[in-house]
C-alpha positions as CSV (number, residue, x, y, z in Angstrom):
1,M,-13.3,15.3,-1.0
2,K,-12.4,11.9,-0.1
3,F,-10.3,9.9,-2.6
4,E,-8.9,6.4,-3.1
5,V,-5.7,5.4,-4.9
6,Y,-5.0,2.0,-6.0
7,C,-1.3,1.2,-6.8
8,D,0.6,-1.4,-8.4
9,E,4.2,-1.7,-9.8
10,A,5.8,-3.5,-12.8
11,L,9.4,-4.8,-12.6
12,P,10.1,-3.8,-8.9
13,D,13.2,-5.7,-8.7
14,L,15.1,-3.8,-11.6
15,F,17.2,-1.9,-9.1
16,T,18.9,-5.1,-7.8
17,S,18.5,-7.6,-10.2
18,Q,21.6,-9.1,-11.9
19,R,19.6,-10.0,-14.9
20,P,17.2,-6.9,-15.4
21,R,14.4,-7.6,-17.8
22,A,13.7,-4.3,-18.9
23,R,15.1,-0.6,-18.4
24,Y,12.4,1.1,-16.7
25,L,10.8,0.4,-13.4
26,M,7.2,1.4,-13.2
27,I,4.8,2.2,-10.6
28,G,1.2,3.1,-11.4
29,S,-1.8,4.6,-9.5
30,L,-5.4,4.7,-10.2
31,W,-7.3,7.8,-8.6
32,L,-11.1,8.1,-8.0
33,P,-13.6,9.8,-5.5
34,A,-14.3,7.2,-2.7
35,E,-17.9,7.7,-3.4
36,M,-17.5,6.2,-6.9
37,R,-15.8,2.9,-5.7
38,E,-19.1,0.9,-5.7
39,E,-20.1,2.1,-9.2
40,A,-16.7,1.3,-10.7
41,K,-16.8,-2.1,-9.2
42,A,-20.3,-2.8,-10.6
43,R,-19.4,-1.8,-13.9
44,I,-16.3,-4.3,-13.9
45,A,-18.4,-6.9,-12.4
46,A,-21.1,-6.4,-15.2
47,L,-18.3,-6.6,-17.8
48,R,-17.0,-9.9,-16.2
49,A,-20.5,-11.4,-16.3
50,R,-21.1,-10.4,-20.0
51,H,-17.7,-11.9,-21.0
52,A,-17.7,-14.9,-18.4
53,V,-14.1,-13.6,-17.2
54,W,-13.9,-14.6,-13.6
55,G,-10.2,-14.9,-12.8
56,E,-7.9,-12.0,-11.7
57,M,-7.6,-9.3,-14.1
58,K,-3.9,-8.8,-15.1
59,W,-1.7,-7.5,-18.0
60,T,0.0,-10.8,-18.3
61,K,-3.3,-12.6,-18.6
62,I,-4.2,-10.7,-21.9
63,S,-4.7,-13.3,-24.6
64,P,-6.6,-13.7,-27.8
65,S,-9.5,-15.3,-26.1
66,K,-9.9,-12.3,-23.8
67,Q,-8.9,-9.5,-26.0
68,A,-12.5,-8.2,-26.2
69,F,-13.0,-8.3,-22.5
70,Y,-9.7,-6.2,-21.8
71,E,-10.5,-3.7,-24.7
72,E,-13.9,-3.1,-23.1
73,L,-12.1,-2.9,-19.8
74,V,-10.4,-0.1,-21.3
75,D,-13.6,1.7,-22.2
76,V,-14.9,1.3,-18.5
77,F,-11.8,3.3,-17.5
78,M,-12.4,5.9,-20.1
79,S,-16.3,6.0,-19.4
80,F,-15.5,7.6,-16.2
81,G,-13.9,10.8,-17.7
82,M,-11.9,12.8,-15.1
83,N,-13.6,11.0,-12.2
84,M,-11.2,8.0,-12.7
85,R,-7.5,9.0,-13.7
86,F,-4.3,7.1,-14.0
87,R,-0.7,8.1,-13.1
88,C,2.6,6.3,-13.4
89,I,6.1,7.0,-13.1
90,A,9.0,5.5,-15.1
91,V,12.5,5.1,-13.5
92,D,15.4,4.5,-15.8
93,R,17.5,1.8,-13.8
94,E,20.8,2.9,-15.8
95,Q,20.3,6.4,-14.1
96,V,19.6,5.3,-10.7
97,N,22.4,5.9,-8.2
98,L,21.8,3.4,-5.2
99,A,24.5,5.3,-3.3
100,L,22.1,8.2,-2.9
101,H,19.6,5.8,-1.4
102,Q,21.9,4.3,1.2
103,N,22.6,1.5,-1.1
104,D,19.3,0.2,-0.5
105,G,17.1,-0.6,-3.6
106,E,14.0,-0.9,-1.5
107,L,14.3,2.4,-0.1
108,G,15.0,3.9,-3.5
109,F,11.9,2.2,-4.7
110,Y,9.6,3.9,-1.9
111,K,11.2,7.1,-2.7
112,F,9.9,6.9,-6.3
113,Y,6.5,5.7,-4.9
114,Y,6.5,9.2,-2.8
115,Q,7.2,11.0,-6.2
116,L,4.3,9.3,-8.0
117,L,1.8,10.2,-5.3
118,H,2.8,13.4,-3.8
119,H,2.3,15.7,-7.0
120,W,-1.3,14.6,-7.2
121,I,-2.4,15.1,-3.7
122,L,-4.1,18.5,-3.3
123,D,-5.0,20.6,-0.3
124,F,-8.2,20.0,1.8
125,N,-8.8,16.4,0.4
126,E,-8.7,13.1,2.3
127,Y,-6.7,10.2,0.7
128,R,-6.7,6.5,1.3
129,I,-3.9,4.6,-0.6
130,F,-4.1,0.9,-1.3
131,C,-0.9,-0.9,-2.5
132,D,-0.5,-4.3,-4.0
133,L,0.6,-6.7,-1.4
134,K,4.3,-6.7,-1.6
135,T,6.8,-8.3,0.9
136,N,9.2,-5.7,2.2
137,R,12.5,-6.4,4.0
138,D,11.7,-3.5,6.1
139,R,8.3,-3.6,7.4
140,K,7.9,0.1,8.0
141,R,7.8,1.1,4.5
142,L,4.3,1.8,4.1
143,H,4.3,3.7,7.5
144,D,7.3,5.7,6.4
145,L,5.6,6.5,2.9
146,Q,2.4,7.7,4.8
147,R,4.5,9.9,7.2
148,C,6.5,11.3,4.3
149,L,3.3,12.3,2.4
150,H,1.8,13.6,5.6
151,Y,4.6,16.2,6.3
152,S,4.9,17.5,2.8
153,N,1.1,17.7,2.2
154,L,-0.1,19.3,5.7
155,S,-3.1,20.7,4.3
156,A,-4.3,17.3,3.1
157,T,-5.2,14.2,5.1
158,I,-3.4,11.0,4.4
159,A,-6.0,8.8,6.2
160,D,-4.3,5.5,5.6
161,I,-1.8,3.5,3.2
162,Q,-2.4,-0.2,3.4
163,S,-1.4,-3.2,1.2
164,L,-4.0,-5.4,-0.1
165,P,-4.0,-8.7,-2.0
166,S,-4.7,-7.7,-5.7
167,P,-6.8,-11.0,-6.4
168,E,-9.5,-9.7,-4.2
169,V,-9.4,-6.1,-5.3
170,A,-11.0,-5.1,-8.7
171,L,-9.4,-1.7,-8.9
172,L,-5.9,-2.8,-8.0
173,Q,-6.4,-5.2,-10.8
174,L,-7.4,-2.4,-13.3
175,C,-4.4,-0.4,-12.3
176,D,-2.2,-3.6,-13.1
177,V,-3.6,-3.6,-16.7
178,L,-3.3,0.1,-17.3
179,L,0.2,-0.1,-15.8
180,G,1.0,-2.9,-18.2
181,A,0.1,-1.1,-21.3
182,A,2.0,1.9,-20.1
183,S,5.1,-0.1,-19.4
184,S,4.9,-2.2,-22.6
185,R,5.4,1.1,-24.6
186,I,7.9,2.7,-22.4
187,N,10.1,-0.4,-22.3
188,E,9.4,-1.3,-26.0
189,T,8.2,-4.9,-25.2
190,L,4.9,-4.8,-26.9
191,G,4.7,-7.5,-29.7
192,A,3.2,-6.7,-33.0
193,G,-0.1,-8.4,-33.9
194,T,-0.7,-9.6,-30.2
195,A,-3.8,-9.3,-28.3
196,K,-1.9,-7.0,-25.9
197,E,-1.0,-4.6,-28.9
198,A,-4.8,-4.4,-29.6
199,V,-5.6,-3.6,-26.1
200,V,-3.0,-0.8,-26.0
201,R,-4.1,0.5,-29.3
202,R,-7.6,0.7,-28.0
203,L,-6.4,2.6,-25.1
204,E,-4.4,5.1,-27.3
205,E,-7.4,5.5,-29.6
206,R,-9.4,6.4,-26.7
207,L,-6.9,8.9,-25.4
208,N,-6.6,10.4,-28.9
209,R,-2.8,9.8,-28.6
210,R,-0.6,8.1,-31.4
211,Q,1.3,6.3,-28.7
212,I,1.4,6.1,-25.0
213,G,4.5,8.0,-23.7
214,P,5.7,10.6,-21.3
215,T,3.2,13.5,-20.8
216,S,3.1,16.9,-19.7
217,R,2.7,17.5,-15.8
218,T,-0.7,18.9,-16.6
219,E,-2.1,15.7,-18.3
220,E,-4.9,14.4,-16.0
221,K,-6.4,11.4,-17.4
222,F,-3.4,9.1,-18.3
223,N,-0.2,10.7,-16.9
224,V,3.1,9.1,-17.6
225,F,6.0,10.8,-15.5
226,K,9.3,9.8,-16.9
227,I,11.6,11.1,-14.3
228,R,14.8,12.8,-15.2
229,L,17.3,11.6,-12.7
230,G,20.2,13.7,-14.4
231,G,18.4,17.0,-14.0
232,G,17.5,19.4,-16.7
233,W,14.2,20.7,-18.0
């Protein structure tokens, strides 16, 4: 089968910032069969029209006036069942040893990008991966990521990895919202009684979880991989 993967990141500067805003760097990915892309876009477009929400969908834009829209956006994600899945990785900046990444925070970031994607790539499928547009110091980062994924998944096809401007791609925006929900729980930044909390609670209710947090490796709908850099079980 052919799959598309839409990726976004939260707090990507945590490895290098002198004043980090949170503890966990988060990278998220939204996975779906390529043949379902147009249906997903159509459902999101219909939701936009119903609520008259035309700007970019983003976690940071959730407000009381748009709460209902974002709650229903969660419902759109859930309505696809296992045909639309989300996976994110949480990386504890306090455990990251940049010396293991040539003292290069950007290199370390893309190594964790690899960890996010590699474990959900299955044999005999074809994947196209779309990342939110990001300015890299090394322009070969996405090429190197594709090369590494290719050599570690020889029975699958990594057809392409490219960056796209998120304001133009609805599925990148959906990934941003889902990642924001996960990051707010993992980083404990969710304000009580806010519109964002209501959206997160809607997601948790639909997932039948008390609270979003690290999941088992076998969780397929909304997988949260909190990587253990110190080893252990």
